PARO-416398 format. One record per residue (C-alpha): residue number from 1; residue in one letter; y, z, x. Coordinates in nm, 2 decimals, always signed. Each point is the difference from the previous one (the first is absolute). Example, Ala and Ser with C-alpha at 12.3 -4.5 7.8 and 13.67 -1.06 7.14 Angstrom:
REM residues 2
node bake = 1 | marvex = A | y = -0.45 | z = +0.78 | x = +1.23
node bake = 2 | marvex = S | y = +0.34 | z = -0.07 | x = +0.14
***
This chain:
REM residues 326
node bake = 1 | marvex = X | y = +10.13 | z = +9.85 | x = +10.01
node bake = 2 | marvex = X | y = +0.05 | z = +0.14 | x = -0.35
node bake = 3 | marvex = X | y = -0.07 | z = -0.35 | x = -0.13
node bake = 4 | marvex = X | y = -0.36 | z = +0.04 | x = +0.12
node bake = 5 | marvex = X | y = -0.03 | z = +0.17 | x = -0.34
node bake = 6 | marvex = X | y = -0.08 | z = -0.28 | x = -0.24
node bake = 7 | marvex = X | y = +0.27 | z = -0.07 | x = -0.25
node bake = 8 | marvex = X | y = +0.28 | z = +0.14 | x = +0.20
node bake = 9 | marvex = X | y = +0.29 | z = -0.22 | x = +0.13
node bake = 10 | marvex = X | y = +0.31 | z = +0.09 | x = +0.21
node bake = 11 | marvex = X | y = +0.33 | z = -0.17 | x = +0.02
node bake = 12 | marvex = X | y = +0.32 | z = +0.07 | x = +0.20
node bake = 13 | marvex = X | y = +0.36 | z = -0.10 | x = -0.03
node bake = 14 | marvex = X | y = +0.26 | z = +0.13 | x = +0.25
node bake = 15 | marvex = X | y = +0.34 | z = -0.08 | x = +0.16
node bake = 16 | marvex = X | y = +0.05 | z = +0.09 | x = +0.37
node bake = 17 | marvex = X | y = +0.31 | z = -0.08 | x = +0.19
node bake = 18 | marvex = X | y = +0.36 | z = -0.07 | x = -0.09
node bake = 19 | marvex = X | y = +0.05 | z = +0.35 | x = -0.13
node bake = 20 | marvex = X | y = -0.34 | z = +0.03 | x = -0.17
node bake = 21 | marvex = X | y = -0.32 | z = +0.19 | x = +0.09
node bake = 22 | marvex = X | y = -0.18 | z = +0.07 | x = -0.32
node bake = 23 | marvex = X | y = -0.26 | z = -0.15 | x = -0.24
node bake = 24 | marvex = X | y = -0.27 | z = +0.04 | x = -0.26
node bake = 25 | marvex = X | y = -0.38 | z = +0.00 | x = +0.00
node bake = 26 | marvex = X | y = -0.21 | z = -0.05 | x = -0.31
node bake = 27 | marvex = X | y = -0.37 | z = +0.09 | x = -0.03
node bake = 28 | marvex = X | y = -0.11 | z = -0.23 | x = -0.28
node bake = 29 | marvex = X | y = -0.32 | z = +0.05 | x = -0.21
node bake = 30 | marvex = X | y = +0.01 | z = -0.29 | x = -0.25
node bake = 31 | marvex = X | y = -0.32 | z = +0.13 | x = -0.16
node bake = 32 | marvex = X | y = +0.14 | z = +0.35 | x = -0.04
node bake = 33 | marvex = X | y = -0.12 | z = +0.32 | x = +0.17
node bake = 34 | marvex = X | y = -0.02 | z = +0.37 | x = -0.10
node bake = 35 | marvex = X | y = +0.31 | z = +0.16 | x = +0.16
node bake = 36 | marvex = X | y = +0.09 | z = +0.34 | x = +0.13
node bake = 37 | marvex = X | y = +0.26 | z = +0.15 | x = +0.23
node bake = 38 | marvex = X | y = +0.06 | z = +0.30 | x = +0.22
node bake = 39 | marvex = X | y = +0.36 | z = +0.09 | x = +0.11
node bake = 40 | marvex = X | y = +0.10 | z = +0.26 | x = +0.26
node bake = 41 | marvex = X | y = +0.31 | z = +0.09 | x = +0.19
node bake = 42 | marvex = X | y = +0.34 | z = +0.08 | x = -0.13
node bake = 43 | marvex = X | y = +0.18 | z = -0.34 | x = -0.04
node bake = 44 | marvex = X | y = -0.21 | z = -0.23 | x = -0.22
node bake = 45 | marvex = X | y = +0.12 | z = -0.32 | x = -0.16
node bake = 46 | marvex = X | y = -0.24 | z = -0.13 | x = -0.26
node bake = 47 | marvex = X | y = -0.04 | z = -0.19 | x = -0.33
node bake = 48 | marvex = X | y = -0.27 | z = +0.00 | x = -0.27
node bake = 49 | marvex = X | y = -0.21 | z = +0.27 | x = +0.17
node bake = 50 | marvex = X | y = -0.03 | z = +0.23 | x = -0.30
node bake = 51 | marvex = X | y = -0.21 | z = -0.26 | x = -0.18
node bake = 52 | marvex = X | y = -0.26 | z = +0.03 | x = +0.27
node bake = 53 | marvex = X | y = -0.07 | z = +0.36 | x = -0.09
node bake = 54 | marvex = X | y = -0.36 | z = +0.03 | x = -0.14
node bake = 55 | marvex = X | y = +0.11 | z = +0.12 | x = -0.34
node bake = 56 | marvex = X | y = +0.22 | z = -0.30 | x = -0.07
node bake = 57 | marvex = X | y = -0.08 | z = -0.31 | x = -0.19
node bake = 58 | marvex = X | y = +0.02 | z = -0.29 | x = +0.25
node bake = 59 | marvex = X | y = -0.31 | z = -0.03 | x = +0.22
node bake = 60 | marvex = X | y = +0.06 | z = -0.30 | x = +0.21
node bake = 61 | marvex = X | y = +0.29 | z = -0.12 | x = +0.23
node bake = 62 | marvex = X | y = +0.07 | z = -0.36 | x = +0.07
node bake = 63 | marvex = X | y = +0.19 | z = +0.05 | x = +0.33
node bake = 64 | marvex = X | y = +0.16 | z = +0.26 | x = +0.22
node bake = 65 | marvex = X | y = +0.35 | z = -0.07 | x = +0.13
node bake = 66 | marvex = X | y = +0.10 | z = +0.15 | x = +0.34
node bake = 67 | marvex = X | y = +0.36 | z = -0.05 | x = +0.10
node bake = 68 | marvex = X | y = +0.27 | z = +0.09 | x = +0.24
node bake = 69 | marvex = X | y = +0.35 | z = +0.07 | x = -0.13
node bake = 70 | marvex = X | y = -0.04 | z = +0.36 | x = -0.11
node bake = 71 | marvex = X | y = +0.05 | z = +0.05 | x = -0.37
node bake = 72 | marvex = X | y = +0.18 | z = -0.34 | x = -0.02
node bake = 73 | marvex = X | y = -0.32 | z = -0.17 | x = +0.11
node bake = 74 | marvex = X | y = -0.18 | z = +0.11 | x = -0.32
node bake = 75 | marvex = X | y = +0.16 | z = -0.31 | x = -0.16
node bake = 76 | marvex = X | y = -0.25 | z = -0.21 | x = +0.19
node bake = 77 | marvex = X | y = -0.26 | z = +0.10 | x = -0.25
node bake = 78 | marvex = X | y = +0.19 | z = -0.19 | x = -0.27
node bake = 79 | marvex = X | y = -0.08 | z = -0.32 | x = +0.18
node bake = 80 | marvex = X | y = -0.36 | z = +0.09 | x = +0.03
node bake = 81 | marvex = X | y = -0.01 | z = +0.06 | x = -0.38
node bake = 82 | marvex = X | y = +0.16 | z = -0.34 | x = -0.06
node bake = 83 | marvex = X | y = -0.25 | z = -0.18 | x = +0.21
node bake = 84 | marvex = X | y = -0.29 | z = +0.17 | x = -0.17
node bake = 85 | marvex = X | y = +0.14 | z = -0.05 | x = -0.35
node bake = 86 | marvex = X | y = +0.04 | z = -0.37 | x = +0.07
node bake = 87 | marvex = X | y = -0.38 | z = +0.00 | x = +0.05
node bake = 88 | marvex = X | y = -0.08 | z = +0.21 | x = -0.31
node bake = 89 | marvex = X | y = -0.12 | z = +0.29 | x = +0.22
node bake = 90 | marvex = X | y = +0.06 | z = +0.35 | x = -0.12
node bake = 91 | marvex = X | y = -0.08 | z = +0.26 | x = -0.27
node bake = 92 | marvex = X | y = -0.05 | z = -0.18 | x = -0.33
node bake = 93 | marvex = X | y = +0.26 | z = +0.12 | x = -0.27
node bake = 94 | marvex = X | y = -0.03 | z = -0.29 | x = -0.25
node bake = 95 | marvex = X | y = -0.23 | z = -0.27 | x = -0.14
node bake = 96 | marvex = X | y = +0.13 | z = -0.28 | x = +0.22
node bake = 97 | marvex = X | y = -0.11 | z = -0.05 | x = +0.37
node bake = 98 | marvex = X | y = +0.36 | z = +0.03 | x = +0.12
node bake = 99 | marvex = X | y = +0.06 | z = +0.33 | x = -0.18
node bake = 100 | marvex = X | y = -0.08 | z = +0.22 | x = +0.30
node bake = 101 | marvex = X | y = +0.17 | z = +0.27 | x = +0.21
node bake = 102 | marvex = X | y = -0.09 | z = -0.03 | x = +0.37
node bake = 103 | marvex = X | y = -0.09 | z = +0.33 | x = +0.15
node bake = 104 | marvex = X | y = +0.17 | z = +0.02 | x = +0.34
node bake = 105 | marvex = X | y = +0.03 | z = +0.35 | x = +0.16
node bake = 106 | marvex = X | y = +0.24 | z = -0.01 | x = +0.29
node bake = 107 | marvex = X | y = +0.12 | z = +0.22 | x = +0.29
node bake = 108 | marvex = X | y = +0.29 | z = -0.05 | x = +0.25
node bake = 109 | marvex = X | y = +0.07 | z = +0.11 | x = +0.35
node bake = 110 | marvex = X | y = +0.34 | z = +0.08 | x = +0.16
node bake = 111 | marvex = X | y = +0.11 | z = -0.27 | x = +0.24
node bake = 112 | marvex = X | y = +0.37 | z = -0.04 | x = -0.10
node bake = 113 | marvex = X | y = +0.14 | z = +0.07 | x = +0.36
node bake = 114 | marvex = X | y = -0.18 | z = -0.31 | x = +0.13
node bake = 115 | marvex = X | y = +0.21 | z = -0.24 | x = -0.22
node bake = 116 | marvex = X | y = +0.36 | z = -0.04 | x = -0.08
node bake = 117 | marvex = X | y = +0.09 | z = +0.20 | x = -0.30
node bake = 118 | marvex = X | y = -0.08 | z = -0.19 | x = -0.32
node bake = 119 | marvex = X | y = -0.28 | z = -0.20 | x = +0.16
node bake = 120 | marvex = X | y = -0.31 | z = +0.12 | x = -0.18
node bake = 121 | marvex = X | y = -0.29 | z = -0.15 | x = -0.20
node bake = 122 | marvex = X | y = +0.05 | z = -0.10 | x = -0.36
node bake = 123 | marvex = X | y = -0.22 | z = -0.17 | x = -0.26
node bake = 124 | marvex = X | y = -0.01 | z = -0.33 | x = +0.19
node bake = 125 | marvex = X | y = -0.18 | z = +0.18 | x = +0.29
node bake = 126 | marvex = X | y = -0.28 | z = +0.12 | x = -0.23
node bake = 127 | marvex = X | y = -0.04 | z = -0.34 | x = -0.16
node bake = 128 | marvex = X | y = -0.01 | z = -0.18 | x = +0.34
node bake = 129 | marvex = X | y = -0.26 | z = +0.25 | x = +0.13
node bake = 130 | marvex = X | y = -0.22 | z = -0.08 | x = -0.30
node bake = 131 | marvex = X | y = +0.04 | z = -0.37 | x = +0.06
node bake = 132 | marvex = X | y = -0.11 | z = +0.05 | x = +0.36
node bake = 133 | marvex = X | y = -0.30 | z = +0.22 | x = -0.08
node bake = 134 | marvex = X | y = -0.34 | z = -0.10 | x = +0.15
node bake = 135 | marvex = X | y = -0.30 | z = +0.16 | x = +0.17
node bake = 136 | marvex = X | y = +0.16 | z = -0.07 | x = +0.34
node bake = 137 | marvex = X | y = +0.33 | z = +0.17 | x = +0.10
node bake = 138 | marvex = X | y = +0.20 | z = +0.11 | x = +0.30
node bake = 139 | marvex = X | y = +0.04 | z = +0.35 | x = +0.13
node bake = 140 | marvex = X | y = +0.30 | z = +0.16 | x = +0.18
node bake = 141 | marvex = X | y = +0.37 | z = -0.07 | x = -0.07
node bake = 142 | marvex = X | y = -0.07 | z = -0.17 | x = -0.33
node bake = 143 | marvex = X | y = +0.04 | z = +0.09 | x = -0.37
node bake = 144 | marvex = X | y = +0.07 | z = +0.37 | x = -0.07
node bake = 145 | marvex = X | y = -0.05 | z = +0.06 | x = +0.38
node bake = 146 | marvex = X | y = +0.29 | z = -0.22 | x = +0.10
node bake = 147 | marvex = X | y = +0.25 | z = +0.29 | x = +0.04
node bake = 148 | marvex = X | y = -0.26 | z = +0.28 | x = +0.04
node bake = 149 | marvex = X | y = +0.02 | z = +0.26 | x = +0.28
node bake = 150 | marvex = X | y = -0.24 | z = +0.27 | x = +0.10
node bake = 151 | marvex = X | y = +0.15 | z = +0.28 | x = +0.21
node bake = 152 | marvex = X | y = +0.16 | z = -0.16 | x = +0.30
node bake = 153 | marvex = X | y = -0.16 | z = -0.34 | x = -0.04
node bake = 154 | marvex = X | y = -0.01 | z = -0.30 | x = -0.23
node bake = 155 | marvex = X | y = -0.25 | z = +0.02 | x = -0.28
node bake = 156 | marvex = X | y = -0.15 | z = -0.27 | x = -0.21
node bake = 157 | marvex = X | y = -0.28 | z = -0.12 | x = -0.22
node bake = 158 | marvex = X | y = -0.36 | z = +0.07 | x = +0.11
node bake = 159 | marvex = X | y = -0.33 | z = -0.05 | x = -0.17
node bake = 160 | marvex = X | y = -0.37 | z = +0.08 | x = +0.06
node bake = 161 | marvex = X | y = -0.33 | z = +0.01 | x = -0.18
node bake = 162 | marvex = X | y = -0.35 | z = +0.14 | x = +0.03
node bake = 163 | marvex = X | y = -0.33 | z = -0.07 | x = -0.16
node bake = 164 | marvex = X | y = -0.18 | z = +0.31 | x = -0.14
node bake = 165 | marvex = X | y = -0.35 | z = -0.09 | x = -0.13
node bake = 166 | marvex = X | y = +0.06 | z = -0.26 | x = -0.27
node bake = 167 | marvex = X | y = +0.37 | z = +0.09 | x = -0.03
node bake = 168 | marvex = X | y = +0.31 | z = -0.12 | x = +0.18
node bake = 169 | marvex = X | y = +0.30 | z = +0.22 | x = +0.05
node bake = 170 | marvex = X | y = +0.33 | z = -0.15 | x = +0.11
node bake = 171 | marvex = X | y = +0.35 | z = +0.14 | x = +0.07
node bake = 172 | marvex = X | y = +0.35 | z = -0.13 | x = +0.04
node bake = 173 | marvex = X | y = +0.28 | z = +0.22 | x = +0.14
node bake = 174 | marvex = X | y = +0.37 | z = -0.05 | x = +0.04
node bake = 175 | marvex = X | y = +0.05 | z = +0.24 | x = +0.29
node bake = 176 | marvex = X | y = +0.34 | z = +0.17 | x = -0.03
node bake = 177 | marvex = X | y = -0.02 | z = +0.37 | x = +0.08
node bake = 178 | marvex = X | y = +0.24 | z = +0.27 | x = +0.12
node bake = 179 | marvex = X | y = -0.28 | z = +0.12 | x = +0.24
node bake = 180 | marvex = X | y = -0.12 | z = -0.17 | x = +0.31
node bake = 181 | marvex = X | y = -0.31 | z = -0.21 | x = +0.00
node bake = 182 | marvex = X | y = -0.04 | z = +0.01 | x = +0.38
node bake = 183 | marvex = X | y = -0.03 | z = +0.28 | x = +0.26
node bake = 184 | marvex = X | y = +0.32 | z = -0.10 | x = +0.18
node bake = 185 | marvex = X | y = -0.12 | z = +0.18 | x = +0.32
node bake = 186 | marvex = X | y = -0.29 | z = -0.25 | x = +0.03
node bake = 187 | marvex = X | y = +0.06 | z = -0.30 | x = -0.23
node bake = 188 | marvex = X | y = -0.33 | z = +0.06 | x = -0.18
node bake = 189 | marvex = X | y = +0.02 | z = -0.01 | x = -0.39
node bake = 190 | marvex = X | y = -0.12 | z = +0.31 | x = -0.17
node bake = 191 | marvex = X | y = -0.26 | z = -0.19 | x = -0.20
node bake = 192 | marvex = X | y = -0.12 | z = -0.22 | x = +0.30
node bake = 193 | marvex = X | y = -0.35 | z = +0.13 | x = -0.04
node bake = 194 | marvex = X | y = -0.03 | z = -0.16 | x = -0.35
node bake = 195 | marvex = X | y = -0.10 | z = -0.34 | x = +0.13
node bake = 196 | marvex = X | y = -0.01 | z = -0.27 | x = +0.27
node bake = 197 | marvex = X | y = +0.35 | z = -0.14 | x = -0.01
node bake = 198 | marvex = X | y = -0.05 | z = -0.25 | x = +0.29
node bake = 199 | marvex = X | y = +0.25 | z = +0.17 | x = +0.23
node bake = 200 | marvex = X | y = -0.02 | z = +0.22 | x = +0.31
node bake = 201 | marvex = X | y = +0.18 | z = +0.33 | x = -0.08
node bake = 202 | marvex = X | y = +0.27 | z = +0.09 | x = +0.25
node bake = 203 | marvex = X | y = +0.03 | z = +0.34 | x = +0.17
node bake = 204 | marvex = X | y = +0.37 | z = +0.03 | x = +0.08
node bake = 205 | marvex = X | y = +0.30 | z = +0.14 | x = -0.18
node bake = 206 | marvex = X | y = +0.28 | z = -0.22 | x = -0.10
node bake = 207 | marvex = X | y = +0.37 | z = +0.06 | x = -0.03
node bake = 208 | marvex = X | y = +0.11 | z = -0.08 | x = -0.35
node bake = 209 | marvex = X | y = +0.35 | z = +0.02 | x = -0.16
node bake = 210 | marvex = X | y = +0.02 | z = +0.28 | x = -0.24
node bake = 211 | marvex = X | y = +0.00 | z = -0.12 | x = -0.36
node bake = 212 | marvex = X | y = +0.17 | z = +0.20 | x = -0.28
node bake = 213 | marvex = X | y = -0.27 | z = +0.11 | x = -0.25
node bake = 214 | marvex = X | y = +0.05 | z = -0.21 | x = -0.30
node bake = 215 | marvex = X | y = -0.15 | z = +0.04 | x = -0.34
node bake = 216 | marvex = X | y = -0.33 | z = -0.18 | x = +0.05
node bake = 217 | marvex = X | y = -0.33 | z = -0.03 | x = -0.20
node bake = 218 | marvex = X | y = -0.33 | z = -0.17 | x = +0.08
node bake = 219 | marvex = X | y = -0.13 | z = -0.19 | x = -0.30
node bake = 220 | marvex = X | y = -0.33 | z = -0.18 | x = -0.04
node bake = 221 | marvex = X | y = -0.31 | z = -0.10 | x = -0.20
node bake = 222 | marvex = X | y = -0.37 | z = +0.07 | x = +0.03
node bake = 223 | marvex = X | y = -0.23 | z = -0.24 | x = -0.18
node bake = 224 | marvex = X | y = -0.38 | z = +0.03 | x = -0.06
node bake = 225 | marvex = X | y = -0.24 | z = -0.22 | x = -0.19
node bake = 226 | marvex = X | y = -0.16 | z = +0.29 | x = -0.18
node bake = 227 | marvex = X | y = +0.01 | z = +0.07 | x = -0.37
node bake = 228 | marvex = X | y = +0.20 | z = +0.32 | x = -0.02
node bake = 229 | marvex = X | y = +0.18 | z = +0.21 | x = -0.27
node bake = 230 | marvex = X | y = +0.37 | z = +0.06 | x = +0.06
node bake = 231 | marvex = X | y = -0.08 | z = +0.36 | x = +0.10
node bake = 232 | marvex = X | y = -0.25 | z = -0.13 | x = +0.26
node bake = 233 | marvex = X | y = +0.24 | z = -0.26 | x = +0.12
node bake = 234 | marvex = X | y = +0.26 | z = +0.28 | x = +0.06
node bake = 235 | marvex = X | y = -0.25 | z = +0.17 | x = +0.23
node bake = 236 | marvex = X | y = +0.01 | z = -0.32 | x = +0.21
node bake = 237 | marvex = X | y = +0.38 | z = +0.02 | x = +0.02
node bake = 238 | marvex = X | y = -0.01 | z = +0.37 | x = +0.09
node bake = 239 | marvex = X | y = -0.24 | z = -0.07 | x = +0.28
node bake = 240 | marvex = X | y = +0.21 | z = -0.28 | x = +0.13
node bake = 241 | marvex = X | y = +0.29 | z = +0.24 | x = +0.04
node bake = 242 | marvex = X | y = -0.23 | z = +0.19 | x = +0.25
node bake = 243 | marvex = X | y = -0.01 | z = -0.32 | x = +0.20
node bake = 244 | marvex = X | y = +0.38 | z = -0.01 | x = +0.00
node bake = 245 | marvex = X | y = +0.01 | z = +0.36 | x = +0.13
node bake = 246 | marvex = X | y = -0.23 | z = -0.09 | x = +0.28
node bake = 247 | marvex = X | y = +0.23 | z = -0.29 | x = +0.11
node bake = 248 | marvex = X | y = +0.34 | z = +0.17 | x = -0.01
node bake = 249 | marvex = X | y = +0.13 | z = +0.34 | x = +0.11
node bake = 250 | marvex = X | y = +0.15 | z = +0.16 | x = -0.19
node bake = 251 | marvex = X | y = -0.10 | z = -0.16 | x = -0.33
node bake = 252 | marvex = X | y = +0.12 | z = +0.05 | x = -0.36
node bake = 253 | marvex = X | y = +0.33 | z = +0.15 | x = +0.10
node bake = 254 | marvex = X | y = +0.30 | z = +0.06 | x = -0.23
node bake = 255 | marvex = X | y = +0.14 | z = -0.33 | x = +0.13
node bake = 256 | marvex = X | y = -0.31 | z = -0.20 | x = -0.09
node bake = 257 | marvex = X | y = -0.12 | z = -0.10 | x = -0.35
node bake = 258 | marvex = X | y = -0.35 | z = -0.11 | x = +0.11
node bake = 259 | marvex = X | y = -0.17 | z = -0.18 | x = -0.28
node bake = 260 | marvex = X | y = -0.34 | z = -0.16 | x = +0.00
node bake = 261 | marvex = X | y = -0.15 | z = -0.20 | x = -0.29
node bake = 262 | marvex = X | y = -0.37 | z = -0.06 | x = -0.06
node bake = 263 | marvex = X | y = -0.14 | z = -0.31 | x = -0.17
node bake = 264 | marvex = X | y = -0.37 | z = -0.01 | x = -0.11
node bake = 265 | marvex = X | y = -0.10 | z = -0.36 | x = -0.09
node bake = 266 | marvex = X | y = -0.34 | z = +0.10 | x = -0.15
node bake = 267 | marvex = X | y = -0.24 | z = -0.24 | x = +0.16
node bake = 268 | marvex = X | y = -0.26 | z = +0.26 | x = +0.09
node bake = 269 | marvex = X | y = -0.11 | z = +0.31 | x = -0.20
node bake = 270 | marvex = X | y = -0.04 | z = +0.34 | x = +0.16
node bake = 271 | marvex = X | y = -0.35 | z = +0.15 | x = -0.03
node bake = 272 | marvex = X | y = -0.04 | z = +0.22 | x = -0.31
node bake = 273 | marvex = X | y = -0.21 | z = +0.32 | x = -0.02
node bake = 274 | marvex = X | y = -0.34 | z = -0.09 | x = +0.13
node bake = 275 | marvex = X | y = -0.23 | z = +0.03 | x = +0.30
node bake = 276 | marvex = X | y = -0.01 | z = +0.30 | x = +0.24
node bake = 277 | marvex = X | y = +0.37 | z = +0.08 | x = -0.03
node bake = 278 | marvex = X | y = +0.01 | z = +0.01 | x = -0.38
node bake = 279 | marvex = X | y = +0.34 | z = +0.06 | x = -0.16
node bake = 280 | marvex = X | y = +0.16 | z = +0.01 | x = +0.35
node bake = 281 | marvex = X | y = -0.08 | z = -0.36 | x = +0.07
node bake = 282 | marvex = X | y = +0.32 | z = -0.14 | x = -0.14
node bake = 283 | marvex = X | y = +0.24 | z = +0.25 | x = +0.16
node bake = 284 | marvex = X | y = -0.18 | z = -0.04 | x = +0.33
node bake = 285 | marvex = X | y = +0.05 | z = -0.37 | x = -0.01
node bake = 286 | marvex = X | y = +0.37 | z = +0.05 | x = -0.09
node bake = 287 | marvex = X | y = +0.04 | z = +0.24 | x = +0.29
node bake = 288 | marvex = X | y = -0.14 | z = -0.27 | x = +0.24
node bake = 289 | marvex = X | y = +0.27 | z = -0.24 | x = -0.13
node bake = 290 | marvex = X | y = +0.27 | z = +0.26 | x = +0.04
node bake = 291 | marvex = X | y = -0.10 | z = +0.06 | x = +0.37
node bake = 292 | marvex = X | y = +0.03 | z = -0.38 | x = +0.05
node bake = 293 | marvex = X | y = +0.34 | z = -0.01 | x = -0.17
node bake = 294 | marvex = X | y = +0.14 | z = +0.26 | x = +0.25
node bake = 295 | marvex = X | y = -0.14 | z = -0.20 | x = +0.29
node bake = 296 | marvex = X | y = +0.13 | z = -0.34 | x = -0.11
node bake = 297 | marvex = X | y = +0.34 | z = +0.13 | x = -0.09
node bake = 298 | marvex = X | y = +0.04 | z = +0.16 | x = +0.35
node bake = 299 | marvex = X | y = -0.12 | z = -0.32 | x = +0.16
node bake = 300 | marvex = X | y = +0.25 | z = -0.20 | x = -0.21
node bake = 301 | marvex = X | y = +0.28 | z = +0.23 | x = +0.12
node bake = 302 | marvex = X | y = -0.09 | z = -0.07 | x = +0.36
node bake = 303 | marvex = X | y = -0.02 | z = -0.38 | x = -0.06
node bake = 304 | marvex = X | y = +0.34 | z = +0.01 | x = -0.17
node bake = 305 | marvex = X | y = +0.15 | z = +0.17 | x = +0.31
node bake = 306 | marvex = X | y = -0.16 | z = -0.24 | x = +0.25
node bake = 307 | marvex = X | y = +0.09 | z = -0.32 | x = -0.20
node bake = 308 | marvex = X | y = +0.36 | z = +0.09 | x = -0.05
node bake = 309 | marvex = X | y = +0.28 | z = -0.18 | x = +0.19
node bake = 310 | marvex = X | y = +0.35 | z = +0.14 | x = +0.06
node bake = 311 | marvex = X | y = +0.25 | z = -0.03 | x = -0.28
node bake = 312 | marvex = X | y = +0.30 | z = +0.18 | x = -0.13
node bake = 313 | marvex = X | y = +0.06 | z = +0.15 | x = +0.34
node bake = 314 | marvex = X | y = -0.33 | z = +0.19 | x = +0.02
node bake = 315 | marvex = X | y = -0.23 | z = -0.07 | x = +0.30
node bake = 316 | marvex = X | y = -0.36 | z = -0.10 | x = -0.06
node bake = 317 | marvex = X | y = -0.31 | z = +0.15 | x = +0.16
node bake = 318 | marvex = X | y = -0.08 | z = -0.33 | x = +0.17
node bake = 319 | marvex = X | y = +0.34 | z = +0.01 | x = +0.17
node bake = 320 | marvex = X | y = -0.02 | z = +0.36 | x = +0.12
node bake = 321 | marvex = X | y = -0.37 | z = -0.02 | x = +0.12
node bake = 322 | marvex = X | y = -0.06 | z = -0.37 | x = +0.07
node bake = 323 | marvex = X | y = -0.29 | z = +0.07 | x = +0.23
node bake = 324 | marvex = X | y = -0.21 | z = +0.11 | x = -0.30
node bake = 325 | marvex = X | y = -0.03 | z = -0.37 | x = -0.10
node bake = 326 | marvex = X | y = -0.11 | z = -0.13 | x = +0.34
***
């Protein structure tokens, strides 16, 4: 899970049922982390992403807020800021401990058709997600994945991690893409070869009701316990988008606003110019982390698909191909 990276916590808050299928997920780094972002596709919904550009002042983020509700759901970040401010966590702007501005980049996905109109996350969702944050959290139809859909199937929250030498790379994805994550002629996810998911892949087609292509957007976070600059962290986010493209076909469409954040907590230093690789030692180490970021994000995408349960009228993978789960 992404919380295998020390210092990273995750919390969800969602409402499902009685006209609701939406929610918010917060990736919380109370100690702060160098942040970066990579956004692709034609329909993004984001907040506080410009400050993550390498040339801008603020270096560290306190949390990333991922939410349903389309642009309305950006209000959930207000609750995240309030929770952090109450704990004096943020960018110092004054002499007193409470004089801080919490740094909370955010992105939203489009899930409005799964709820009655007007039912969408607000600041209370972000606050509640922070209050629930821990190193153990659920996957599937929870948080920002509550109303998610991927192609013809229900999407959801998925997470994965990988150890690379002394580093840990983790990912969390809210899977909500216009494209399909599964070869519908066989039932096998496109990124099935990215891990052992504890299932037996089917080999039969399924008849699924056609779903009108909505505005969509997969959003997520990759975290690593390396000490990186903002520019280096952005390379991690860029690589994670490759993992997204392995898991969904097509990816990054005009109807997606795919956004991936990177958080570098700084526990371990990358090697500097020394040894047989000389000046290439650091970029080579970074490239290894980038490769891992692509793998774990693809794996998180599959886990989100498999963990999802039906909601908002969209069938889940486990209902369409139940034999995969034994």
